[in-house]
C-alpha positions as CSV (number, residue, x, y, z in Angstrom):
1,M,25.5,-7.8,-37.2
2,T,22.8,-9.3,-39.4
3,I,20.8,-10.9,-36.6
4,G,17.5,-9.3,-37.4
5,W,16.8,-7.1,-34.4
6,H,14.1,-4.5,-35.1
7,F,13.4,-2.4,-32.0
8,D,10.5,0.0,-31.9
9,N,10.3,1.2,-28.3
10,T,7.0,2.7,-27.1
11,Y,7.1,2.2,-23.3
12,S,10.3,4.1,-23.0
13,K,8.6,7.1,-24.5
14,L,6.2,7.4,-21.6
15,S,7.1,9.9,-18.8
16,N,9.7,9.1,-16.2
17,K,6.9,8.3,-13.7
18,F,6.8,4.9,-15.5
19,K,10.4,4.0,-15.6
20,E,14.1,4.8,-15.1
21,E,16.6,4.9,-18.0
22,I,19.5,2.7,-17.1
23,K,22.1,0.5,-18.7
24,P,22.8,-3.2,-17.8
25,M,25.9,-3.5,-15.6
26,P,28.7,-5.0,-17.7
27,V,29.9,-8.5,-16.6
28,H,33.3,-10.0,-16.2
29,D,33.4,-13.1,-18.5
30,P,30.0,-14.0,-20.1
31,E,29.5,-17.5,-21.4
32,L,26.5,-18.8,-23.3
33,I,24.9,-21.7,-21.4
34,I,21.7,-22.2,-23.4
35,M,20.0,-20.7,-26.4
36,N,16.4,-21.1,-27.6
37,N,16.9,-21.5,-31.3
38,E,13.2,-22.3,-32.0
39,L,12.1,-19.1,-30.2
40,A,14.8,-17.0,-32.0
41,K,13.5,-18.3,-35.3
42,N,9.9,-17.3,-34.3
43,L,11.2,-13.8,-33.5
44,N,12.9,-13.7,-37.0
45,L,16.3,-13.6,-35.3
46,D,19.3,-15.5,-36.8
47,F,22.4,-16.1,-34.6
48,S,23.9,-18.8,-36.9
49,K,26.6,-16.4,-38.3
50,I,27.6,-15.1,-34.8
51,D,30.1,-17.0,-32.7
52,K,29.2,-18.1,-29.1
53,K,31.4,-15.6,-27.5
54,K,29.7,-12.7,-29.3
55,I,26.3,-14.1,-28.5
56,A,27.3,-14.2,-24.8
57,E,28.4,-10.6,-25.1
58,I,24.9,-9.7,-26.4
59,F,22.9,-11.6,-23.9
60,S,24.9,-10.3,-21.0
61,G,24.4,-6.7,-21.9
62,N,28.1,-6.1,-22.6
63,L,27.2,-5.5,-26.3
64,L,23.7,-4.0,-26.8
65,P,22.0,-4.4,-30.1
66,E,21.3,-1.2,-32.2
67,G,18.0,0.4,-31.5
68,T,17.7,-0.6,-27.8
69,N,16.6,1.9,-25.2
70,T,17.3,0.3,-21.9
71,I,15.0,1.0,-19.0
72,A,13.9,-0.4,-15.6
73,Q,10.1,-0.3,-15.2
74,A,8.3,1.1,-12.2
75,Y,5.6,-0.9,-10.5
76,A,4.2,-1.7,-7.1
77,G,2.8,-4.9,-5.6
78,H,0.9,-6.6,-2.8
79,Q,3.6,-9.1,-1.7
80,F,1.9,-11.8,0.4
81,G,-0.8,-9.2,1.0
82,H,1.4,-6.3,2.0
83,F,1.6,-3.3,-0.3
84,T,5.0,-2.1,-1.4
85,M,6.4,0.3,-4.0
86,L,8.7,-1.8,-6.2
87,G,10.1,-1.8,-9.7
88,D,12.7,-3.7,-11.7
89,G,15.3,-4.3,-9.1
90,R,17.3,-6.7,-11.1
91,A,15.9,-6.5,-14.6
92,V,16.4,-4.2,-17.6
93,L,14.1,-3.9,-20.6
94,L,16.1,-3.7,-23.7
95,G,13.2,-2.6,-25.8
96,E,10.3,-3.9,-28.0
97,H,11.3,-6.1,-30.9
98,L,9.0,-6.3,-33.9
99,T,8.8,-9.5,-35.9
100,N,8.1,-9.6,-39.7
101,K,4.4,-10.2,-38.8
102,N,4.5,-6.9,-36.8
103,N,4.1,-8.8,-33.5
104,R,5.6,-6.8,-30.6
105,F,7.7,-8.5,-27.9
106,D,9.5,-7.1,-24.9
107,I,13.1,-8.3,-24.6
108,Q,14.2,-8.2,-21.0
109,F,17.4,-9.1,-19.1
110,K,16.9,-10.6,-15.6
111,G,19.9,-10.4,-13.3
112,S,21.5,-7.5,-15.2
113,G,22.5,-5.5,-12.1
114,R,21.3,-2.8,-9.7
115,T,18.7,-0.1,-10.5
116,S,17.2,2.6,-8.4
117,F,14.4,0.1,-7.5
118,S,16.9,-2.5,-6.1
119,R,16.4,-1.5,-2.5
120,D,19.0,-3.7,-0.6
121,G,19.4,-6.2,-3.5
122,D,22.5,-6.8,-5.6
123,G,20.5,-6.7,-8.9
124,R,22.1,-10.0,-9.9
125,A,20.8,-13.6,-10.3
126,A,22.2,-17.0,-9.8
127,L,22.5,-19.7,-12.5
128,G,20.1,-22.2,-10.9
129,P,17.0,-20.0,-10.7
130,M,17.6,-18.6,-14.2
131,L,17.8,-22.1,-15.7
132,R,14.7,-23.1,-13.7
133,E,12.8,-20.2,-15.3
134,Y,14.1,-21.4,-18.7
135,I,13.0,-25.0,-18.2
136,I,9.6,-24.3,-16.6
137,S,8.5,-21.3,-18.8
138,E,9.3,-23.4,-22.0
139,A,7.5,-26.4,-20.5
140,I,4.4,-24.2,-19.8
141,H,4.6,-22.9,-23.4
142,S,4.6,-26.5,-24.7
143,L,1.6,-27.3,-22.4
144,N,-0.3,-24.7,-24.4
145,I,-0.5,-22.2,-21.5
146,P,0.1,-18.5,-22.1
147,T,3.5,-17.5,-20.8
148,T,6.5,-15.3,-21.0
149,R,9.4,-17.3,-22.6
150,S,13.1,-17.7,-22.3
151,L,15.5,-16.9,-25.1
152,A,18.9,-17.4,-23.5
153,V,20.9,-17.9,-20.3
154,V,24.5,-16.7,-19.9
155,K,26.9,-17.1,-17.0
156,T,28.4,-13.8,-16.0
157,G,31.8,-15.2,-14.8
158,E,31.0,-13.6,-11.4
159,K,29.8,-14.9,-8.1
160,V,26.6,-13.8,-6.4
161,V,26.1,-14.0,-2.6
162,R,23.1,-15.9,-1.3
163,E,23.2,-18.5,1.5
164,N,26.4,-19.6,-0.3
165,L,28.5,-18.2,-3.2
166,L,26.8,-19.1,-6.4
167,Q,27.5,-18.7,-10.1
168,G,26.0,-15.5,-11.5
169,A,23.7,-15.6,-14.6
170,I,21.4,-13.5,-16.8
171,L,18.2,-14.7,-18.4
172,T,16.8,-13.1,-21.5
173,R,13.0,-13.1,-21.1
174,V,10.5,-12.5,-24.0
175,A,7.0,-11.3,-23.2
176,S,4.1,-9.7,-25.0
177,S,4.7,-7.0,-22.4
178,H,5.7,-6.6,-18.8
179,L,2.6,-4.6,-17.8
180,R,1.4,-5.9,-14.5
181,V,-1.4,-5.2,-12.0
182,G,1.4,-3.7,-10.0
183,T,2.1,-1.2,-12.8
184,F,-1.4,0.1,-12.3
185,Q,-1.0,0.1,-8.6
186,Y,2.2,2.2,-8.8
187,I,0.5,4.8,-11.0
188,A,-2.7,4.8,-9.0
189,A,-0.7,5.3,-5.8
190,T,0.6,8.6,-7.2
191,Q,-3.0,9.8,-7.6
192,N,-2.3,11.3,-11.0
193,I,-5.4,10.7,-13.2
194,E,-3.7,11.9,-16.3
195,N,-1.0,9.2,-15.9
196,L,-3.6,6.6,-15.1
197,N,-5.4,7.5,-18.3
198,T,-2.2,7.3,-20.3
199,L,-1.5,3.8,-18.9
200,I,-5.0,2.5,-19.7
201,D,-4.7,3.9,-23.3
202,Y,-1.2,2.4,-23.7
203,T,-2.4,-1.0,-22.4
204,I,-5.4,-1.1,-24.7
205,D,-3.3,-0.1,-27.7
206,R,-0.8,-2.8,-26.9
207,H,-3.1,-5.7,-25.9
208,Y,-6.8,-5.0,-26.4
209,P,-7.2,-2.7,-29.4
210,E,-10.8,-4.1,-29.9
211,I,-12.0,-1.8,-27.0
212,K,-10.1,1.3,-28.2
213,S,-13.2,3.2,-29.2
214,S,-15.3,2.1,-26.2
215,K,-16.9,4.7,-23.9
216,T,-16.3,2.4,-20.9
217,K,-12.7,1.6,-21.5
218,A,-11.6,1.1,-17.9
219,L,-14.5,-1.3,-17.2
220,D,-14.0,-3.2,-20.4
221,L,-10.3,-3.6,-19.6
222,L,-11.1,-5.0,-16.2
223,N,-13.5,-7.5,-17.7
224,L,-11.0,-8.7,-20.4
225,V,-8.1,-9.0,-17.9
226,M,-10.4,-11.0,-15.5
227,E,-11.3,-13.3,-18.3
228,K,-7.6,-13.9,-19.2
229,Q,-6.5,-14.4,-15.7
230,C,-9.4,-16.8,-15.0
231,Q,-8.5,-18.9,-18.0
232,L,-4.8,-18.9,-17.0
233,V,-5.4,-20.2,-13.5
234,V,-7.8,-22.9,-14.9
235,D,-4.9,-24.0,-17.1
236,W,-2.5,-24.0,-14.1
237,M,-4.9,-26.2,-12.2
238,R,-5.3,-28.5,-15.2
239,V,-1.6,-29.5,-15.2
240,G,-1.0,-29.3,-11.4
241,F,1.2,-26.2,-11.7
242,I,1.8,-24.1,-8.6
243,H,3.1,-20.6,-9.3
244,G,4.3,-20.1,-5.7
245,V,4.4,-16.3,-5.6
246,M,1.2,-14.8,-6.9
247,N,1.9,-11.2,-5.8
248,T,0.1,-8.5,-7.8
249,D,3.5,-7.5,-9.4
250,N,3.5,-11.0,-10.9
251,V,0.1,-10.7,-12.6
252,A,0.6,-9.8,-16.2
253,I,-2.2,-7.7,-17.9
254,S,-1.6,-9.8,-21.0
255,G,-2.7,-13.0,-19.2
256,E,0.7,-14.6,-19.6
257,T,2.4,-16.6,-16.8
258,I,5.2,-14.4,-15.5
259,D,8.0,-14.8,-13.0
260,Y,9.1,-18.4,-12.3
261,G,10.6,-18.1,-8.9
262,P,9.6,-20.8,-6.4
263,C,7.2,-22.5,-8.9
264,A,6.8,-26.3,-9.1
265,F,4.5,-29.1,-10.2
266,M,2.4,-31.2,-7.9
267,D,3.2,-35.0,-7.8
268,Q,0.8,-36.6,-5.2
269,Y,-2.6,-34.9,-5.3
270,N,-3.0,-32.7,-2.3
271,P,-5.0,-29.4,-2.7
272,K,-2.9,-27.8,0.0
273,T,0.4,-28.4,-1.7
274,V,3.0,-25.6,-1.2
275,F,6.6,-25.7,-2.3
276,S,7.8,-22.1,-1.7
277,S,10.1,-21.7,1.3
278,I,8.7,-18.2,2.0
279,D,5.0,-19.2,1.8
280,K,4.7,-20.1,5.5
281,F,0.9,-20.1,5.7
282,G,0.0,-21.6,2.3
283,R,-1.3,-18.3,0.9
284,Y,-0.4,-19.5,-2.6
285,A,-1.1,-23.2,-2.2
286,Y,-2.5,-25.1,-5.2
287,T,-6.1,-24.8,-4.1
288,N,-5.7,-21.1,-3.2
289,Q,-4.7,-20.1,-6.7
290,P,-8.3,-19.3,-7.9
291,P,-9.3,-17.2,-4.9
292,I,-5.9,-15.4,-4.9
293,T,-6.5,-14.6,-8.6
294,K,-9.8,-13.0,-7.6
295,W,-8.1,-11.1,-4.8
296,N,-5.4,-9.8,-7.2
297,L,-8.1,-8.7,-9.7
298,A,-9.9,-6.8,-6.9
299,R,-6.7,-4.9,-6.4
300,F,-6.6,-4.1,-10.1
301,A,-10.2,-2.9,-9.9
302,E,-9.3,-0.5,-7.1
303,C,-6.8,1.2,-9.4
304,L,-9.5,1.8,-12.0
305,I,-12.3,3.2,-9.7
306,P,-11.7,6.9,-10.6
307,L,-12.2,6.0,-14.3
308,I,-15.1,3.5,-14.2
309,D,-17.7,6.2,-13.2
310,K,-17.6,9.8,-12.1
311,N,-19.5,8.9,-9.0
312,E,-17.2,6.9,-6.7
313,E,-19.9,5.0,-5.0
314,T,-21.4,3.9,-8.3
315,S,-17.9,3.0,-9.6
316,V,-17.2,0.8,-6.6
317,K,-20.5,-1.0,-7.0
318,I,-19.9,-1.7,-10.7
319,A,-16.4,-3.0,-10.0
320,T,-17.5,-5.1,-7.1
321,D,-20.3,-6.7,-9.0
322,L,-17.9,-7.6,-11.8
323,I,-15.3,-9.0,-9.5
324,D,-17.9,-11.0,-7.6
325,N,-18.7,-12.8,-10.9
326,F,-15.2,-14.2,-11.0
327,Q,-16.3,-17.3,-9.1
328,N,-19.1,-18.1,-11.6
329,I,-16.8,-17.7,-14.6
330,Y,-14.0,-19.7,-12.9
331,E,-16.3,-22.6,-11.9
332,E,-17.8,-22.9,-15.4
333,K,-14.4,-22.9,-17.0
334,W,-13.0,-25.3,-14.4
335,L,-15.9,-27.8,-14.8
336,N,-15.6,-27.8,-18.6
337,M,-11.8,-28.3,-18.3
338,M,-12.3,-31.2,-15.9
339,R,-14.9,-32.7,-18.3
340,D,-12.2,-32.5,-21.0
341,K,-9.6,-34.2,-18.7
342,L,-12.1,-37.1,-18.2
343,G,-13.2,-37.2,-21.8
344,L,-16.8,-36.2,-21.0
345,F,-18.9,-34.6,-23.7
346,G,-21.9,-32.5,-22.9
347,E,-23.1,-31.9,-19.4
348,D,-24.7,-34.1,-16.7
349,I,-26.0,-33.0,-13.3
350,S,-23.7,-35.5,-11.6
351,D,-20.5,-34.4,-13.3
352,K,-19.3,-32.2,-10.4
353,K,-19.8,-35.0,-7.9
354,L,-18.0,-37.5,-10.1
355,I,-15.0,-35.1,-10.4
356,N,-14.9,-34.3,-6.7
357,D,-15.2,-38.0,-5.8
358,L,-12.1,-38.7,-7.9
359,F,-10.2,-35.9,-6.2
360,N,-11.2,-37.1,-2.7
361,W,-10.0,-40.6,-3.6
362,M,-6.7,-39.3,-5.0
363,E,-6.1,-37.2,-1.9
364,K,-6.9,-40.0,0.5
365,N,-4.7,-42.5,-1.3
366,K,-1.9,-40.0,-2.1
367,V,-1.8,-40.9,-5.7
368,D,0.0,-39.0,-8.5
369,Y,-2.1,-36.2,-10.1
370,T,-0.7,-36.4,-13.6
371,N,-0.4,-40.2,-13.8
372,T,-4.0,-40.8,-12.7
373,F,-5.3,-39.1,-15.8
374,C,-2.7,-40.9,-17.9
375,H,-4.1,-44.2,-16.4
376,L,-7.6,-43.2,-17.5
377,M,-6.3,-42.6,-21.0
378,G,-4.7,-46.1,-21.1
379,V,-1.1,-44.8,-20.6
380,K,0.3,-47.3,-18.1
381,I,2.9,-45.9,-15.7
382,N,2.2,-47.5,-12.3
383,D,-1.0,-49.5,-12.3
384,N,-0.8,-51.0,-8.8
385,E,-2.5,-47.9,-7.2
386,Y,-5.5,-48.2,-9.4
387,K,-6.5,-51.8,-8.4
388,N,-8.0,-50.2,-5.3
389,D,-11.7,-51.2,-4.8
390,N,-12.9,-47.6,-4.3
391,F,-11.1,-46.5,-7.5
392,L,-12.7,-49.4,-9.4
393,E,-16.1,-48.4,-8.1
394,W,-15.5,-44.8,-9.2
395,S,-14.2,-46.0,-12.5
396,N,-17.4,-47.9,-13.2
397,K,-19.4,-44.6,-12.6
398,W,-17.1,-42.8,-14.9
399,K,-17.5,-45.4,-17.7
400,K,-21.3,-45.2,-17.2
401,R,-21.2,-41.4,-17.5
402,S,-18.9,-41.8,-20.6
403,G,-21.6,-43.8,-22.1
404,L,-23.8,-40.7,-22.3
405,N,-21.2,-39.1,-24.6
406,N,-22.9,-40.1,-27.9
407,S,-19.4,-40.6,-29.2
408,S,-16.7,-43.3,-29.7
409,K,-14.1,-44.3,-27.2
410,E,-11.5,-43.0,-29.8
411,K,-13.0,-39.5,-29.7
412,Q,-13.0,-39.6,-25.9
413,I,-9.3,-40.5,-25.7
414,E,-8.5,-37.9,-28.4
415,L,-10.2,-35.2,-26.2
416,M,-8.3,-36.4,-23.1
417,K,-4.9,-36.5,-24.9
418,K,-5.3,-32.8,-25.8
419,T,-5.8,-31.9,-22.1
420,N,-3.7,-34.4,-20.1
421,P,0.1,-34.3,-20.4
422,I,1.9,-37.6,-20.2
423,V,5.0,-35.8,-18.9
424,I,5.5,-32.7,-16.8
425,P,8.7,-31.1,-15.3
426,R,9.0,-33.5,-12.4
427,N,10.6,-31.6,-9.5
428,H,13.3,-34.1,-8.8
429,K,14.3,-34.3,-12.5
430,V,14.5,-30.5,-12.7
431,E,16.7,-30.5,-9.6
432,E,18.9,-33.2,-11.1
433,A,19.4,-31.2,-14.3
434,L,20.1,-28.0,-12.4
435,T,22.7,-29.7,-10.1
436,E,24.5,-31.1,-13.2
437,A,24.3,-27.8,-15.0
438,D,25.9,-26.1,-12.0
439,K,28.9,-28.4,-12.5
440,G,29.1,-27.5,-16.2
441,N,27.4,-30.7,-17.5
442,L,24.4,-29.7,-19.7
443,E,23.5,-33.1,-21.0
444,K,20.6,-33.7,-18.5
445,I,19.1,-30.2,-18.9
446,N,19.1,-30.5,-22.7
447,K,17.5,-33.9,-22.5
448,L,14.8,-32.7,-20.1
449,I,14.0,-29.7,-22.2
450,A,13.7,-31.9,-25.3
451,I,11.3,-34.3,-23.6
452,L,9.2,-31.4,-22.2
453,K,8.7,-30.0,-25.7
454,N,6.2,-32.7,-26.5
455,P,4.1,-33.2,-23.4
456,Y,1.0,-34.6,-25.1
457,G,2.7,-36.8,-27.7
458,D,3.8,-40.4,-27.5
459,Q,7.4,-40.7,-26.5
460,K,9.4,-43.8,-26.0
461,G,11.9,-44.5,-23.2
462,I,10.8,-41.6,-20.9
463,E,9.5,-43.7,-18.0
464,E,12.0,-42.1,-15.5
465,Y,10.6,-38.6,-16.5
466,Q,7.0,-39.8,-15.8
467,A,7.6,-41.3,-12.4
468,P,7.0,-39.1,-9.3
469,A,9.9,-38.6,-6.9
470,P,10.8,-41.5,-4.6
471,I,8.9,-41.3,-1.3
472,S,10.9,-39.2,1.2
473,N,10.4,-37.7,4.6
474,K,12.2,-34.6,3.4
475,K,9.8,-31.9,2.2
476,Y,10.6,-30.6,-1.3
477,Q,11.1,-26.8,-1.2
478,T,11.7,-24.1,-3.8
479,F,13.3,-20.7,-3.4
480,C,12.9,-17.3,-4.8
481,G,16.5,-16.8,-5.9
482,T,16.8,-13.2,-4.6
């Protein structure tokens, strides 16, 4: 097959402490549901000469490409604050594909069957959650936020047992790697310093070669990962994205968004918004995402203590000081991001109050987060909410501050348009598309994906994709899918 796979597998060469060698479990009757041709092209892969049945065989694991070395990765994680030894319980890494530009990408199956890390799970996945990950991960990519991506979804022709019998499916996920904070936690828990050094060297080789010759590699790595995670959560906050399950095993060392389980986007602005059915106390609510990121980074720092300094007390102090600086880095990045959303150039002492006053008004009046910034850019979706006297008073202050920009109105709008999407994956539209896809109708899912590819551009006739869900007494909930 002249598809263009070029596997060069480095992680599988690490010791068995890091992984388990395992094949995906064959499936009964694979059927290709969706294929990301744009991503395939970026990966220098060409499936145009392969029929759909053969493609389904490949992306189900029934027919493995030449050069793969399939493994399940070992990792641990703080799940809702509780430490657990984990690992790929329903995922198999095929290997690392090299593009023509020598970029390296993990190709991973999700829902490919049981591994030794499955615990009581069946190792399988249902169609709905796999299509959700496809939709949201590709939307996040189009929003210019670092993320793992989705190459294909196939149905397995088998049923999986959840609350009901559901159609089984496998997602093919593409990532710059699947190294996580949890990977470091797993190795640190074994208290093998040699393996910890190996993991640090491997991570630096793979993601941060600029610090390869540093004499303080562990500290530099911590610093770089903190910077990436800080920027990532600022971007989530920018578009109203709520990850939903920010356990340490879902924190990628690369700084990419990973694992789209109970994720969703906020409609009405409420900082305490939670969608996940298992997040009973709002640990991963919208407003908690920055402090939880800091908490997760502190767990990463704990893994590196033996390598930061020979003296443990000194090492702890250095790491603590670095982690404590997270808040300063985050607040500066967040404030600059919010200035961009409001089209404000430069800095003014009253900027933070201006921003917080807007948020307070939005929360009190239960207005839509995304569409408020659309309104400020002159994109009219539902103007009635913005005739409120308090909003008009705030708007006058904003216009006065905008006058300090030393720039044209056109430049202001240009800045805002780069930062504020006019369309996001509205939860009710995602659910509509998933419901239809479950019945075998892919028209809605394909249309939704096409619209979400251009979130910052002008699109005609997409009003129904811009409107928030109709007001309902029923709370919208998302689920893990396991």
